[in-house]
ZAMARGU-4260 file (C-alpha; in steps of 0.2 Angstrom, whole numbers, plus 5000, padded with zeros to 4 digits):
<rodrens>
0) 5231/5001/4293 | 5247/5005/4301 | 5241/4999/4318 | 5235/4982/4310 | 5253/4980/4302
5) 5261/4983/4319 | 5250/4971/4328 | 5253/4958/4315 | 5272/4961/4317 | 5271/4959/4336
10) 5261/4943/4334 | 5274/4936/4322 | 5288/4940/4334 | 5278/4931/4348 | 5276/4916/4338
15) 5295/4915/4333 | 5300/4917/4352 | 5288/4903/4357 | 5295/4892/4344 | 5313/4896/4348
20) 5310/4893/4366 | 5302/4876/4363 | 5316/4871/4351 | 5329/4876/4364 | 5320/4866/4379
25) 5318/4851/4367 | 5334/4852/4359 | 5341/4836/4366 | 5325/4827/4361 | 5325/4834/4344
30) 5343/4830/4341 | 5340/4812/4346 | 5324/4810/4336 | 5331/4817/4319 | 5349/4811/4320
35) 5346/4794/4328 | 5328/4789/4323 | 5325/4799/4307 | 5344/4799/4302 | 5343/4816/4295
40) 5360/4822/4289 | 5370/4832/4302 | 5373/4847/4290 | 5354/4848/4286 | 5350/4848/4305
45) 5364/4861/4308 | 5357/4872/4294 | 5340/4872/4303 | 5347/4877/4319 | 5357/4891/4311
50) 5342/4898/4302 | 5331/4898/4318 | 5346/4906/4329 | 5348/4920/4316 | 5330/4924/4316
55) 5328/4924/4335 | 5345/4934/4336 | 5338/4947/4325 | 5321/4948/4334 | 5330/4949/4351
60) 5341/4963/4344 | 5326/4974/4340 | 5319/4971/4357 | 5331/4980/4368 | 5321/4977/4384
65) 5326/4959/4383 | 5344/4962/4386 | 5341/4968/4404 | 5347/4952/4412 | 5360/4948/4400
70) 5354/4930/4396 | 5341/4930/4381 | 5353/4935/4367 | 5366/4922/4372 | 5353/4908/4369
75) 5353/4912/4351 | 5371/4915/4349 | 5375/4897/4358 | 5364/4889/4345 | 5371/4899/4330
80) 5388/4894/4336 | 5384/4876/4337 | 5374/4875/4321 | 5389/4883/4311 | 5402/4872/4318
85) 5391/4857/4317 | 5389/4860/4299 | 5408/4863/4296 | 5414/4848/4305 | 5399/4837/4301
90) 5400/4831/4319 | 5387/4826/4331 | 5399/4829/4346 | 5399/4847/4342 | 5379/4848/4341
95) 5379/4839/4359 | 5390/4854/4366 | 5374/4865/4368 | 5370/4859/4387 | 5388/4862/4392
100) 5389/4879/4384 | 5372/4884/4391 | 5377/4879/4409 | 5394/4889/4407 | 5384/4904/4402
105) 5372/4902/4416 | 5385/4899/4428 | 5394/4915/4423 | 5379/4925/4422 | 5373/4920/4440
110) 5391/4919/4447 | 5397/4936/4442 | 5383/4944/4450 | 5389/4936/4467 | 5403/4949/4465
115) 5395/4963/4456 | 5378/4964/4465 | 5363/4965/4465 | 5363/4946/4462 | 5353/4937/4448
120) 5339/4930/4460 | 5337/4947/4468 | 5335/4955/4450 | 5321/4942/4447 | 5313/4946/4464
125) 5313/4964/4459 | 5305/4961/4443 | 5291/4952/4451 | 5289/4965/4465 | 5294/4983/4462
130) 5292/4988/4480 | 5307/4978/4487 | 5320/4990/4483 | 5321/5003/4499 | 5309/4992/4508
135) 5311/4987/4527 | 5315/4969/4522 | 5327/4973/4507 | 5343/4968/4516 | 5335/4952/4522
140) 5328/4948/4505 | 5345/4952/4497 | 5354/4940/4509 | 5342/4927/4505 | 5343/4930/4486
145) 5363/4929/4488 | 5361/4912/4495 | 5349/4906/4481 | 5360/4913/4468 | 5375/4903/4476
150) 5365/4887/4475 | 5360/4889/4457 | 5378/4893/4453 | 5384/4877/4461 | 5370/4868/4452
155) 5375/4875/4435 | 5393/4870/4438 | 5389/4852/4443 | 5376/4850/4429 | 5388/4857/4416
160) 5401/4844/4422 | 5389/4830/4420 | 5383/4836/4403 | 5401/4835/4397 | 5403/4817/4403
165) 5387/4812/4394 | 5394/4821/4378 | 5410/4811/4378 | 5402/4795/4383 | 5398/4792/4365
170) 5380/4787/4368 | 5367/4799/4361 | 5353/4790/4371 | 5362/4793/4388 | 5366/4811/4382
175) 5347/4814/4378 | 5340/4805/4394 | 5352/4816/4405 | 5351/4832/4397 | 5332/4832/4392
180) 5326/4821/4407 | 5337/4820/4422 | 5344/4838/4421 | 5327/4846/4419 | 5320/4835/4433
185) 5334/4840/4445 | 5331/4859/4440 | 5313/4857/4443 | 5316/4848/4460 | 5328/4863/4465
190) 5316/4876/4460 | 5301/4868/4470 | 5312/4865/4485 | 5317/4883/4484 | 5299/4889/4482
195) 5294/4879/4498 | 5308/4887/4508 | 5305/4904/4501 | 5287/4903/4509 | 5294/4901/4526
200) 5307/4914/4523 | 5294/4926/4517 | 5285/4925/4534 | 5300/4930/4543 | 5305/4945/4532
205) 5300/4961/4541 | 5286/4971/4532 | 5283/4990/4534 | 5265/4993/4538 | 5261/5011/4536
210) 5246/5019/4545 | 5237/5022/4528 | 5240/5003/4524 | 5236/4993/4540 | 5221/4981/4542
215) 5216/4968/4555 | 5228/4955/4548 | 5243/4966/4546 | 5250/4960/4563 | 5247/4945/4574
220) 5234/4949/4587 | 5248/4946/4601 | 5261/4957/4593 | 5267/4969/4605 | 5264/4988/4600
225) 5269/4997/4616 | 5277/4994/4632 | 5277/5003/4649 | 5293/5007/4660 | 5307/4995/4654
230) 5304/4981/4642 | 5307/4968/4654 | 5293/4974/4666 | 5281/4965/4655 | 5268/4977/4654
235) 5263/4978/4635 | 5249/4984/4623 | 5246/4972/4609 | 5239/4973/4591 | 5223/4967/4598
240) 5223/4981/4610 | 5226/4993/4596 | 5212/4986/4585 | 5199/4987/4600 | 5205/5004/4606
245) 5204/5013/4589 | 5187/5005/4586 | 5180/5012/4603 | 5187/5029/4600 | 5181/5029/4581
250) 5163/5026/4587 | 5164/5040/4600 | 5172/5053/4587 | 5159/5048/4574 | 5144/5051/4586
255) 5152/5068/4592 | 5153/5075/4574 | 5164/5090/4569 | 5177/5090/4556 | 5192/5097/4566
260) 5199/5089/4582 | 5212/5096/4593 | 5223/5081/4600 | 5233/5082/4615 | 5240/5066/4623
265) 5255/5064/4635 | 5252/5046/4634 | 5260/5039/4618 | 5249/5024/4617 | 5233/5035/4619
270) 5240/5047/4606 | 5243/5033/4593 | 5225/5027/4597 | 5217/5044/4595 | 5227/5049/4580
275) 5223/5034/4570 | 5204/5034/4575 | 5203/5053/4570 | 5211/5049/4552 | 5200/5034/4550
280) 5185/5046/4553 | 5192/5058/4540 | 5195/5072/4553 | 5207/5086/4552 | 5219/5083/4566
285) 5226/5098/4576 | 5242/5095/4586 | 5251/5108/4597 | 5263/5104/4612 | 5257/5120/4620
290) 5240/5120/4628 | 5241/5136/4637 | 5223/5143/4638 | 5228/5160/4629 | 5237/5150/4615
295) 5224/5138/4613 | 5211/5151/4611 | 5221/5159/4596 | 5222/5142/4587 | 5207/5131/4591
300) 5194/5139/4580 | 5178/5127/4581 | 5189/5111/4585 | 5183/5098/4597 | 5196/5092/4610
305) 5202/5074/4612 | 5214/5073/4627 | 5220/5061/4641 | 5224/5074/4655 | 5213/5086/4665
310) 5213/5103/4658 | 5203/5119/4662 | 5185/5118/4658 | 5182/5135/4650 | 5178/5144/4634
315) 5194/5137/4627 | 5190/5119/4630 | 5172/5117/4625 | 5167/5099/4618 | 5181/5091/4627
320) 5182/5072/4627 | 5193/5062/4638 | 5201/5047/4630 | 5204/5037/4646 | 5186/5038/4651
325) 5180/5033/4633 | 5191/5018/4633 | 5186/5013/4650 | 5168/5014/4647 | 5167/5005/4631
330) 5181/4993/4632 | 5170/4978/4629 | 5159/4985/4615 | 5162/4988/4596 | 5165/4979/4580
335) 5184/4979/4577 | 5184/4985/4559 | 5198/4995/4551 | 5192/5009/4539 | 5205/5013/4526
340) 5215/5029/4528 | 5218/5038/4512 | 5234/5046/4515 | 5232/5060/4501 | 5216/5066/4509
345) 5222/5068/4527 | 5225/5084/4535 | 5237/5086/4550 | 5239/5103/4557 | 5255/5107/4567
350) 5261/5124/4574 | 5278/5132/4573 | 5285/5149/4577 | 5285/5160/4562 | 5295/5176/4560
355) 5279/5187/4560 | 5277/5184/4579 | 5262/5173/4578 | 5259/5154/4579 | 5261/5147/4561
360) 5250/5133/4556 | 5258/5120/4545 | 5247/5108/4536 | 5254/5091/4532 | 5248/5075/4524
365) 5250/5058/4530 | 5257/5054/4512 | 5273/5065/4515 | 5276/5059/4533 | 5275/5041/4527
370) 5287/5045/4513 | 5299/5051/4526 | 5298/5035/4537 | 5300/5024/4521 | 5317/5033/4519
375) 5323/5031/4537 | 5318/5013/4537 | 5327/5009/4521 | 5343/5017/4528 | 5342/5010/4546
380) 5327/4998/4547 | 5339/4983/4549 | 5347/4991/4564 | 5331/4997/4572 | 5321/4980/4570
385) 5329/4972/4585 | 5328/4987/4596 | 5313/4995/4607 | 5310/5014/4605 | 5312/5025/4619
390) 5308/5044/4616 | 5311/5060/4625 | 5303/5070/4612 | 5285/5077/4612 | 5275/5068/4599
395) 5264/5084/4595 | 5279/5091/4586 | 5284/5084/4569 | 5300/5075/4574 | 5291/5066/4589
400) 5277/5062/4578 | 5288/5054/4564 | 5300/5045/4575 | 5291/5041/4591 | 5274/5036/4584
405) 5274/5033/4566 | 5291/5026/4563 | 5289/5012/4576 | 5271/5008/4571 | 5276/5006/4553
410) 5291/4994/4557 | 5282/4985/4570 | 5294/4991/4584 | 5287/4992/4601 | 5288/5010/4608
415) 5288/5016/4626 | 5271/5022/4633 | 5278/5037/4642 | 5292/5049/4636 | 5308/5048/4646
420) 5308/5064/4657 | 5325/5065/4665 | 5341/5057/4659 | 5342/5046/4674 | 5328/5035/4666
425) 5341/5029/4654 | 5349/5020/4669 | 5335/5008/4668 | 5336/5004/4649 | 5349/4989/4652
430) 5338/4974/4649 | 5338/4974/4630 | 5343/4985/4615 | 5335/5002/4614 | 5333/5015/4600
435) 5333/5032/4609 | 5324/5047/4600 | 5330/5063/4609 | 5336/5081/4607 | 5352/5090/4610
440) 5347/5098/4626 | 5341/5081/4633 | 5358/5073/4629 | 5367/5089/4636 | 5359/5086/4653
445) 5362/5068/4651 | 5381/5069/4649 | 5382/5082/4663 | 5376/5068/4676 | 5379/5051/4668
450) 5396/5042/4666 | 5400/5026/4656 | 5400/5017/4672 | 5382/5022/4676 | 5376/5018/4659
455) 5376/4999/4654 | 5364/5001/4639 | 5366/4986/4627 | 5370/4993/4610 | 5360/5008/4610
460) 5355/5017/4593 | 5352/5036/4595 | 5343/5049/4584 | 5344/5067/4588 | 5335/5082/4580
465) 5328/5098/4586 | 5344/5108/4585 | 5362/5106/4579 | 5372/5094/4590 | 5390/5102/4592
470) 5404/5089/4590 | 5409/5090/4608 | 5392/5085/4614 | 5391/5072/4600 | 5408/5065/4606
475) 5403/5065/4625 | 5387/5055/4620 | 5397/5043/4611 | 5409/5040/4626 | 5394/5038/4638
480) 5382/5028/4628 | 5394/5019/4616 | 5385/5026/4601 | 5389/5042/4591 | 5371/5050/4588
485) 5363/5051/4571 | 5357/5069/4568 | 5342/5072/4557 | 5340/5089/4550 | 5322/5095/4546
490) 5308/5106/4551 | 5289/5106/4553 | 5287/5113/4535 | 5299/5100/4527 | 5299/5084/4538
495) 5316/5076/4536 | 5329/5084/4524 | 5346/5077/4528 | 5356/5067/4541 | 5374/5066/4547
500) 5384/5056/4560 | 5397/5070/4564 | 5411/5058/4568 | 5412/5054/4549 | 5411/5073/4545
505) 5402/5088/4548 | 5393/5089/4531 | 5375/5083/4529 | 5369/5070/4517 | 5352/5074/4509
510) 5338/5061/4510 | 5334/5051/4494 | 5326/5062/4480 | 5329/5078/4489 | 5334/5092/4478
515) 5344/5107/4485 | 5347/5124/4479 | 5350/5141/4486 | 5341/5157/4485 | 5349/5174/4482
520) 5352/5176/4501 | 5361/5159/4501 | 5347/5150/4510 | 5343/5132/4507 | 5328/5129/4495
525) 5322/5111/4496 | 5311/5101/4484 | 5307/5083/4490 | 5293/5069/4491 | 5293/5074/4509
530) 5285/5091/4504 | 5268/5092/4497 | 5271/5108/4487 | 5280/5104/4471 | 5288/5122/4472
535) 5297/5116/4487 | 5301/5127/4503 | 5314/5140/4506 | 5322/5139/4523 | 5330/5152/4534
540) 5346/5143/4535 | 5361/5148/4525 | 5371/5134/4518 | 5387/5130/4507 | 5382/5117/4494
545) 5396/5104/4491 | 5400/5097/4474 | 5398/5079/4480 | 5379/5083/4484 | 5382/5086/4502
550) 5381/5103/4511 | 5387/5113/4526 | 5375/5122/4538 | 5380/5140/4542 | 5367/5151/4552
555) 5349/5156/4551 | 5345/5173/4545 | 5328/5175/4554 | 5324/5176/4572 | 5318/5158/4576
560) 5329/5149/4588 | 5328/5132/4598 | 5328/5131/4616 | 5328/5114/4624 | 5324/5108/4607
565) 5308/5119/4604 | 5307/5131/4591 | 5302/5149/4597 | 5301/5165/4588 | 5310/5179/4597
570) 5298/5191/4587 | 5283/5181/4595 | 5290/5183/4612 | 5293/5202/4609 | 5275/5203/4602
575) 5268/5195/4617 | 5277/5207/4629 | 5270/5222/4619 | 5253/5214/4619 | 5252/5217/4638
580) 5250/5235/4635 | 5264/5239/4648 | 5279/5241/4636 | 5284/5253/4623 | 5298/5242/4616
585) 5306/5225/4620 | 5321/5215/4614 | 5323/5196/4616 | 5339/5187/4614 | 5345/5169/4614
590) 5360/5167/4627 | 5370/5152/4633 | 5380/5147/4648 | 5377/5129/4655 | 5361/5129/4644
595) 5354/5139/4631 | 5340/5151/4636 | 5331/5168/4633 | 5334/5184/4640 | 5322/5199/4638
600) 5325/5219/4639 | 5309/5228/4642 | 5306/5247/4640 | 5290/5251/4651 | 5277/5264/4644
605) 5268/5275/4656 | 5256/5262/4661 | 5270/5251/4665 | 5279/5263/4674 | 5264/5266/4685
610) 5261/5247/4688 | 5279/5243/4693 | 5283/5259/4703 | 5291/5254/4719 | 5289/5235/4715
615) 5304/5224/4718 | 5313/5218/4703 | 5310/5199/4708 | 5291/5202/4708 | 5292/5212/4691
620) 5301/5197/4684 | 5287/5185/4691 | 5274/5195/4683 | 5281/5194/4665 | 5284/5175/4667
625) 5266/5172/4672 | 5261/5183/4657 | 5271/5173/4645 | 5266/5156/4652 | 5249/5160/4644
630) 5257/5158/4627 | 5273/5148/4629 | 5279/5132/4638 | 5290/5135/4653 | 5306/5130/4646
635) 5306/5144/4633 | 5301/5158/4645 | 5315/5171/4647 | 5327/5167/4662 | 5335/5185/4663
640) 5327/5202/4662 | 5333/5220/4661 | 5322/5236/4662 | 5333/5250/4656 | 5325/5267/4651
645) 5329/5265/4632 | 5336/5252/4622 | 5355/5254/4617 | 5355/5259/4599 | 5368/5266/4586
650) 5368/5283/4578 | 5355/5276/4565 | 5343/5270/4578 | 5348/5251/4576 | 5348/5241/4591
655) 5365/5231/4592 | 5365/5213/4599 | 5381/5216/4606 | 5375/5230/4617 | 5360/5220/4623
660) 5372/5207/4628 | 5382/5219/4638 | 5367/5223/4649 | 5366/5205/4654 | 5385/5203/4658
665) 5385/5217/4671 | 5388/5210/4689 | 5370/5215/4695 | 5363/5201/4686 | 5344/5198/4691
</rodrens>
């Protein structure tokens, strides 16, 4: 019964709203009909207007949601005002003031938003499309809406002036013709013209197309996705090539079977094709920048291999498929469909160095990675759109995957097919504007050999992650490149967390919707839409949380360091040394001179002493380097070695870092 009463109440309100809007729209015609043709007394007509306005005003007051745009309640207030004063003064002139007052209100309501954004038209647009805020095209949409709001404001000003002239012309017929006929017709023409223009503008608004949402028609077939060398070299891969390539690879993957696939591609174009095809086939994708045989043997499990380079064919690489061969053999075959990727159901496995001394697998979903990209594009999409992406970062790591592959694909920005390997390659990037994705170690090498006279890059944009960029290096980069790098703070476990441009301050600004706190040890605890686990993630970075929501990074409490932008666990390096069976103990430390590097102290056991008895130090060093290359990339292999009888320790048996450092500061460095 209560539900029926509530339903009847809503129905009555709806009827009243419709009646009121009809009266408001036809007000000039009603006034002409009743006062001029039917000769109804002015005060009777005024009372009708007052009664209707009061009922509508009361109904709208109860519906708070109607007041969001600040327009609806004013309609009833205007009619109430006119009805009351029309009754008091018994004047037709007062009753004819309605169009003037409505235009004044509309002019004020629209005009004020030009100075206190968002503009009125933008608010209407957001009501129709909730995806506009924080979208790639938001700034262009806001700019267009600003222009339309200006046009409507001018229209209301002119329309109000003409309406005033008709009021004081003395003719009710002229007043009625303009305010019920001509005024509405002009508004309709303006709306129709704007609608037509909007369709053309809409086609030019950049649209984000995440990997989980693309279809054949998401881009034009000739749109460029990837380029080789420099942009002006004219060697491109298009959207059509992307659709064909993923289709061919998908067919091969489906016929090969297997749920887990290890993907390794130096070629960024091949990586995108293979990564997409694997996700379309609902496969778990395993990524690792390290393809050393011993390392792969530990992590591969029963995975198939999809690669674009020659690798050893042994027990570690069974079921290996070469991307180049697949694409070459089947380039003309296949039906180019686009199976949907369900981002919540994807599984992407990346590896990082844990503090336990073993490779740590981190499972990510495409959902969180695309959330991260959405924020980056909402912040800097406008600046990135006219540029071409050139990366120095390995796409098998989270930072490279996000910024070198997924971000340009989503935004429709062409990316370079091969990573820049040496800073000298930047010298060629002078033909157009580029967005450079890099790491501090690469920038450090760059500023050592490049000068502002060497580098004539056109308005570059630089993202840097993979380690904290010190202010001196950031300043030198700004001087040479003409752009102070934007640093991204994050990890494999968390994706992006925060950003800063240190010329504006050393504090970090969290990404949208990131919630920060500290644990008992002062380490940063993160909860965000970029982390799947609602409990968040506890980092090993100690921080100082500032009152304004920013934070300052202090130091790590675990043994994970970054060498040349690559995370490596000192505990893992030590564990690999002990795994040789030739050492009783070891200590690995991070050092820095011109570059950051690792150094190792090894205490031989009896087997080690026998093996290396009377062996030259140089040859011993070569042995350990070769041993560790089975597990690590060359850039993180220790560069200095010491072989004392015992590790220097204090009275409590604790090895002191300072004492270890002294071993490497002696003159007999090896």
